C-alpha positions as CSV (number, residue, x, y, z in Angstrom):
1,K,-37.5,-102.7,-75.8
2,I,-36.6,-105.7,-76.5
3,M,-34.1,-104.5,-78.7
4,W,-32.3,-102.7,-75.5
5,V,-32.5,-105.6,-73.6
6,M,-30.7,-107.8,-76.1
7,Y,-28.9,-104.9,-76.8
8,E,-27.5,-104.6,-72.8
9,H,-27.4,-108.6,-72.3
10,P,-26.9,-110.4,-75.6
11,E,-26.6,-113.7,-73.5
12,T,-30.2,-113.1,-72.3
13,H,-32.8,-115.8,-73.3
14,F,-36.2,-114.9,-74.8
15,E,-38.1,-117.4,-73.4
16,E,-37.2,-116.8,-69.6
17,L,-38.8,-113.2,-70.5
18,A,-41.9,-114.1,-71.5
19,L,-42.5,-116.4,-68.3
20,R,-45.7,-115.3,-66.9
21,F,-46.7,-114.1,-63.4
22,M,-49.0,-113.1,-60.9
23,D,-47.4,-110.5,-58.9
24,I,-44.6,-108.5,-61.0
25,R,-42.3,-108.2,-57.6
26,K,-42.4,-111.7,-57.4
27,R,-41.3,-113.7,-60.5
28,I,-39.3,-116.5,-61.3
29,Y,-37.1,-114.9,-63.4
30,K,-35.7,-112.1,-62.7
31,F,-35.3,-109.4,-65.5
32,P,-31.3,-108.4,-65.9
33,K,-30.1,-104.7,-64.5
34,M,-31.0,-102.1,-67.8
35,G,-29.6,-98.6,-68.7
36,V,-25.6,-99.7,-68.2
37,K,-24.3,-99.7,-71.6
38,A,-27.7,-97.3,-73.1
39,K,-30.4,-95.3,-71.6
40,M,-33.7,-95.8,-73.1
41,I,-35.1,-92.7,-74.4
42,A,-39.0,-92.9,-75.9
43,V,-40.7,-90.7,-77.9
44,T,-44.3,-91.8,-79.3
45,T,-45.1,-90.7,-82.7
46,T,-48.9,-92.0,-82.2
47,S,-51.4,-91.4,-79.7
48,G,-52.2,-94.8,-78.3
49,T,-49.7,-97.6,-76.6
50,G,-48.7,-95.6,-74.0
51,S,-45.8,-97.2,-74.4
52,E,-43.3,-94.5,-73.5
53,V,-44.2,-95.1,-69.7
54,T,-44.9,-98.4,-69.5
55,P,-42.9,-101.9,-68.2
56,F,-44.8,-103.8,-70.6
57,A,-43.5,-104.3,-74.6
58,V,-44.8,-106.5,-77.1
59,V,-42.8,-109.2,-79.4
60,T,-44.8,-111.2,-82.3
61,D,-42.9,-114.4,-83.8
62,D,-43.1,-113.8,-87.2
63,A,-42.9,-117.7,-87.7
64,T,-46.2,-118.3,-86.3
65,G,-47.9,-114.7,-86.0
66,Q,-47.9,-115.4,-82.2
67,K,-47.8,-112.1,-80.1
68,Y,-45.6,-112.3,-76.8
69,P,-46.7,-109.4,-74.0
70,L,-43.9,-109.0,-72.1
71,A,-43.5,-107.1,-68.5
72,D,-41.0,-106.0,-66.1
73,Y,-40.3,-102.7,-64.8
74,A,-36.8,-102.7,-66.3
75,L,-38.7,-102.4,-69.7
76,T,-40.1,-99.0,-68.2
77,P,-37.9,-96.1,-70.4
78,D,-35.9,-94.1,-68.6
79,M,-37.2,-90.7,-70.3
80,A,-40.5,-90.4,-72.0
81,I,-41.0,-87.5,-74.3
82,V,-44.5,-86.7,-75.7
83,D,-44.7,-83.5,-78.3
84,A,-48.1,-83.5,-80.1
85,N,-46.2,-82.0,-83.3
86,L,-45.0,-85.4,-83.7
87,V,-48.7,-86.7,-84.0
88,M,-50.9,-83.5,-85.7
89,D,-50.4,-85.4,-89.9
90,M,-51.3,-88.5,-88.2
91,P,-54.0,-90.3,-90.8
92,K,-57.7,-91.0,-89.5
93,S,-57.9,-94.5,-89.3
94,L,-54.2,-94.2,-86.7
95,C,-55.8,-91.9,-85.1
96,A,-59.2,-94.0,-84.1
97,F,-57.2,-97.1,-83.8
98,G,-55.3,-95.5,-81.0
99,G,-57.8,-94.0,-79.4
100,L,-59.6,-96.4,-79.0
101,D,-56.8,-98.3,-77.8
102,A,-56.3,-95.8,-75.1
103,V,-59.8,-95.8,-74.0
104,T,-59.5,-99.6,-73.7
105,H,-56.2,-99.1,-71.5
106,A,-57.8,-96.7,-69.0
107,L,-60.9,-99.0,-68.8
108,E,-59.6,-101.8,-67.9
109,A,-56.8,-100.2,-65.6
110,Y,-59.8,-98.7,-63.4
111,V,-61.5,-102.2,-63.2
112,S,-58.1,-103.8,-62.7
113,V,-57.4,-106.2,-59.1
114,L,-54.3,-103.8,-59.1
115,A,-56.1,-101.0,-59.6
116,S,-55.0,-98.4,-56.4
117,E,-55.9,-94.5,-55.5
118,F,-52.9,-93.6,-57.7
119,S,-53.7,-95.6,-60.7
120,D,-57.5,-94.1,-60.8
121,G,-57.1,-90.6,-61.0
122,Q,-55.2,-91.3,-64.1
123,A,-57.6,-93.8,-65.8
124,L,-60.2,-90.9,-65.0
125,Q,-58.7,-88.0,-66.1
126,A,-57.8,-90.1,-69.2
127,L,-61.1,-91.2,-70.2
128,K,-62.4,-87.4,-69.3
129,L,-59.6,-86.0,-72.5
130,L,-60.4,-88.8,-75.1
131,K,-64.4,-88.4,-74.5
132,E,-63.7,-84.4,-74.6
133,N,-61.3,-84.8,-77.9
134,L,-61.4,-88.0,-79.9
135,P,-64.1,-87.2,-82.6
136,A,-62.3,-83.5,-82.9
137,S,-59.2,-84.9,-83.4
138,Y,-60.6,-87.3,-86.0
139,H,-62.5,-85.4,-88.0
140,E,-60.8,-82.1,-88.0
141,G,-56.5,-83.5,-87.4
142,S,-54.3,-80.6,-87.2
143,K,-56.8,-78.3,-87.8
144,N,-57.5,-78.6,-84.6
145,P,-53.7,-78.8,-82.3
146,V,-55.6,-78.6,-79.0
147,A,-57.6,-81.7,-79.6
148,R,-54.8,-83.9,-81.1
149,E,-52.9,-82.8,-77.9
150,R,-54.9,-83.8,-75.3
151,V,-55.7,-87.1,-76.9
152,H,-51.6,-87.6,-77.3
153,S,-51.8,-86.4,-73.6
154,A,-54.6,-89.0,-72.9
155,A,-52.9,-92.0,-74.2
156,T,-49.4,-91.5,-72.1
157,I,-51.9,-90.7,-69.2
158,A,-53.8,-94.0,-69.7
159,G,-50.3,-95.5,-70.0
160,I,-49.4,-94.7,-66.3
161,A,-52.3,-96.1,-65.2
162,F,-52.2,-99.2,-66.5
163,A,-48.5,-99.3,-66.2
164,N,-49.6,-99.8,-62.2
165,A,-52.8,-101.4,-62.6
166,F,-52.1,-103.7,-65.6
167,L,-54.7,-104.5,-68.3
168,G,-57.5,-107.6,-68.4
169,V,-58.8,-109.8,-70.7
170,C,-59.8,-107.2,-73.5
171,H,-56.1,-107.2,-74.4
172,S,-55.5,-110.7,-73.6
173,M,-58.0,-111.5,-76.7
174,A,-56.9,-108.4,-79.0
175,H,-53.7,-109.9,-78.9
176,K,-54.0,-113.2,-80.0
177,L,-57.1,-112.2,-82.3
178,G,-54.8,-109.3,-84.1
179,S,-52.2,-111.6,-84.4
180,Q,-54.3,-114.3,-86.0
181,F,-56.0,-111.9,-88.6
182,H,-53.7,-109.2,-88.8
183,I,-56.2,-106.9,-87.0
184,P,-54.4,-103.4,-85.7
185,H,-54.3,-103.7,-82.3
186,G,-56.9,-100.8,-80.9
187,L,-59.0,-101.9,-83.9
188,A,-58.9,-105.3,-82.1
189,N,-59.7,-103.8,-78.6
190,A,-63.0,-102.0,-79.9
191,L,-64.3,-104.8,-81.4
192,L,-64.3,-106.4,-78.1
193,I,-64.1,-104.0,-74.9
194,C,-68.2,-103.8,-75.5
195,N,-68.6,-107.0,-74.7
196,V,-65.7,-107.5,-71.9
197,I,-67.6,-105.0,-70.0
198,R,-71.1,-107.4,-70.3
199,Y,-68.8,-109.8,-69.1
200,N,-67.2,-108.1,-66.2
201,A,-69.3,-106.3,-64.7
202,N,-71.5,-109.3,-62.5
203,D,-71.4,-109.7,-58.7
204,N,-71.6,-113.0,-58.8
205,P,-68.8,-114.5,-61.5
206,T,-68.2,-118.0,-62.5
207,K,-64.7,-117.5,-60.7
208,Q,-63.3,-114.0,-59.1
209,T,-59.7,-113.2,-59.7
210,A,-57.7,-114.1,-56.6
211,F,-55.8,-110.9,-55.1
212,S,-55.3,-109.6,-51.8
213,Q,-56.9,-106.3,-52.4
214,Y,-59.4,-107.7,-54.1
215,D,-61.8,-109.2,-51.6
216,R,-64.9,-109.1,-53.9
217,P,-66.5,-108.4,-57.1
218,Q,-65.9,-104.6,-57.7
219,A,-66.5,-104.6,-61.8
220,R,-69.8,-103.4,-61.5
221,R,-69.5,-100.3,-59.2
222,R,-66.4,-99.2,-61.2
223,Y,-68.0,-99.1,-64.4
224,A,-70.4,-97.4,-62.7
225,E,-68.4,-94.7,-61.1
226,I,-66.9,-94.1,-64.8
227,A,-70.2,-93.0,-66.4
228,D,-70.4,-90.8,-63.5
229,H,-67.1,-89.4,-63.8
230,L,-67.6,-88.9,-67.8
231,G,-70.9,-87.1,-66.8
232,L,-73.2,-89.9,-68.4
233,S,-75.2,-91.2,-65.7
234,A,-78.4,-89.3,-64.6
235,P,-79.2,-88.3,-60.9
236,G,-81.0,-91.8,-59.5
237,D,-79.6,-93.9,-62.0
238,R,-79.3,-97.3,-60.8
239,T,-76.0,-99.1,-61.5
240,A,-77.4,-101.3,-64.2
241,A,-78.7,-97.8,-66.6
242,K,-75.0,-96.3,-65.9
243,I,-73.1,-99.1,-67.1
244,E,-75.8,-99.1,-70.4
245,K,-74.9,-95.6,-70.6
246,L,-71.3,-96.2,-70.8
247,L,-71.7,-99.2,-73.7
248,A,-73.8,-96.5,-75.2
249,W,-71.7,-94.0,-75.3
250,L,-68.8,-96.3,-76.3
251,E,-71.1,-97.6,-79.0
252,S,-71.3,-94.2,-80.5
253,I,-68.1,-93.4,-80.8
254,K,-66.7,-95.9,-82.2
255,A,-69.3,-95.6,-84.8
256,E,-68.8,-91.8,-85.1
257,L,-64.8,-92.9,-86.1
258,G,-65.7,-96.0,-88.5
259,I,-65.0,-98.6,-86.5
260,P,-67.0,-101.9,-87.5
261,K,-69.8,-103.3,-86.0
262,S,-68.1,-107.0,-85.5
263,I,-65.3,-108.9,-86.2
264,R,-66.5,-110.3,-89.1
265,E,-67.7,-106.4,-90.7
266,A,-63.5,-105.8,-89.8
267,G,-63.4,-108.0,-92.9
268,V,-62.4,-111.6,-91.5
269,Q,-64.5,-114.9,-92.6
270,E,-66.4,-117.1,-91.1
271,A,-64.9,-120.5,-91.5
272,D,-61.2,-118.8,-91.1
273,F,-62.6,-117.2,-87.6
274,L,-64.5,-120.6,-86.5
275,A,-61.4,-122.9,-87.5
276,H,-59.1,-120.7,-85.1
277,V,-61.6,-119.6,-82.5
278,D,-60.7,-122.4,-79.9
279,K,-56.9,-122.0,-80.2
280,L,-57.5,-118.0,-80.0
281,S,-59.6,-118.9,-76.8
282,E,-56.9,-121.1,-75.1
283,D,-54.2,-118.5,-75.8
284,A,-55.9,-115.4,-74.6
285,F,-56.6,-117.3,-71.2
286,D,-52.7,-118.0,-71.1
287,D,-52.0,-113.8,-72.1
288,Q,-50.2,-111.9,-69.2
289,C,-53.1,-109.3,-68.9
290,T,-55.2,-112.4,-67.9
291,G,-54.7,-112.3,-64.3
292,A,-55.0,-108.5,-63.5
293,N,-58.7,-109.4,-64.8
294,P,-61.2,-108.5,-62.5
295,R,-62.9,-112.1,-63.6
296,Y,-60.8,-114.8,-63.9
297,P,-62.8,-115.9,-67.2
298,L,-62.7,-119.7,-67.7
299,V,-61.4,-120.6,-71.5
300,S,-65.1,-121.6,-72.8
301,E,-66.3,-117.6,-71.7
302,L,-63.2,-116.5,-73.4
303,R,-64.8,-118.5,-76.6
304,Q,-68.2,-116.8,-75.9
305,L,-67.2,-113.4,-75.7
306,L,-65.1,-113.9,-79.1
307,L,-68.1,-115.7,-81.0
308,A,-70.8,-112.8,-79.4
309,S,-68.1,-110.0,-81.1
310,F,-67.0,-111.7,-84.5
311,Y,-71.2,-112.2,-85.2
312,G,-71.6,-108.2,-83.3
313,E,-74.0,-109.7,-80.6
314,A,-73.8,-108.5,-77.4
315,F,-72.3,-111.1,-74.9
316,A,-75.0,-113.1,-72.5
317,E,-74.4,-115.4,-70.0
318,Q,-75.2,-118.7,-71.0
């Protein structure tokens, strides 16, 4: 996508493209008009990112390893081709990491402060398809083309959801964690998402994200709604029980897909992690995805989330 921008407008300065904003429609820097020299046709060959239908791009600075997520509707492809035949021979690890990336997209989109009735349906349907088909797609591969196709579709549907509702601090931290320690993006999300749910599911957060349509904390209720939609809850379950069942499902599918239980178990050395955790926390706070998270974080809270996820511990308020 960035190659497309630079081809159409070689005079463009990357630093201006990367400027953060609160409202994508009211940004200081306006992206140039696209599609004059070329059309963008996106053909997805993995089942995860949803980039074929989103206004997002991520650029890595090779010199520093820093990842810069960019967002503007000008980056949305003109056409998306979603053909499951292209992913039938996808390796199991890529299936797992991409599938859990899509799960995270849908979860974060549903609890985002920008969520709406338009994005909600996409997020919930993506989660339902992933719950029902991701394990079979992982274990059976091309022997189960129906499962592979439904996971492929779910990744695109989740992409449509977060194209409209944006993401949250799980992605903010995953961008920085992945670039610093060379962890695949979907795996980084999988290592963080359960603790992010525990963090967000608070009706009295330290600080709530300010947005006109988001007048009170809603994440606890929204996570409970996801549990209901996925058939995880039982009649009479209270909100806390529903959230625990959602977390239990996530932990079980991560285990089934061979996901490590902690960042340390994923191969990151403790001394190396501790040397970088402060910078990771600061950079994650400054990530474009942070602004749509339902709970606006303190840098110290992001640090606590990263530390808990490194040691494989459940996040708890301090």
